[in-house]
C-alpha positions, 0 to 999 in steps of 0.5 A, spaced: 334 867 747 336 864 753 329 863 756 327 860 750 332 855 750 330 854 757 322 853 756 324 848 750 329 844 756 323 844 760 318 841 755 323 836 753 324 834 761 317 834 762 315 830 756 321 825 758 319 824 765 311 823 763 313 818 759 317 814 764 310 812 767 309 808 760 316 804 762 313 801 768 307 797 771 304 791 768 304 794 761 310 797 758 311 800 751 318 799 748 318 806 744 317 810 751 324 808 752 326 812 746 321 818 748 325 818 755 332 818 752 331 823 746 327 827 751 332 828 756 338 829 751 334 834 748 333 837 755 340 837 757 342 840 750 337 846 751 339 847 758 346 848 755 344 853 750 340 856 756 347 857 760 351 859 754 346 865 752 348 868 759 342 865 764 345 864 771 345 857 772 342 857 779 336 861 776 335 856 770 335 850 774 330 853 779 326 855 774 327 848 770 326 844 777 320 848 779 316 848 773 318 841 771 315 839 778 308 842 777 307 841 770 309 833 771 304 833 777 299 836 773 300 832 767 300 826 772 293 828 775 290 829 768 293 824 764 294 818 769 289 820 774 293 820 780 291 824 786 292 831 788 291 833 795 290 840 798 297 840 801 300 838 794 297 843 791 299 848 796 306 845 795 306 847 788 303 854 789 309 855 794 314 852 789 312 857 783 312 862 788 319 861 790 321 860 783 318 867 781 322 870 787 328 867 785 327 870 778 325 877 781 331 877 786 336 876 780 341 881 777 339 882 770 344 886 765 341 892 763 
């Protein structure tokens, strides 16, 4: 159940971070601030529930940060047409690999 809460935390954080793009630039949308605020509050509540269910903080935060960084970069590329260089793509692969290694190397209760 802890990892379900973590997945929900990641979704909330990725949505909130993605909507930050709509709060800056030439044209801003007032309602985007609401999405950002609600998304971040939701994400931190879900992260708290994740930790209450016994997922170690270091593992939870590594997964949250890694998946979040890659997801936001891909969303920025797809939705906002921002560029992705081969170095950035390699970086995302390395981040994902690091998260997998952190999770695989962690102690899991039987």
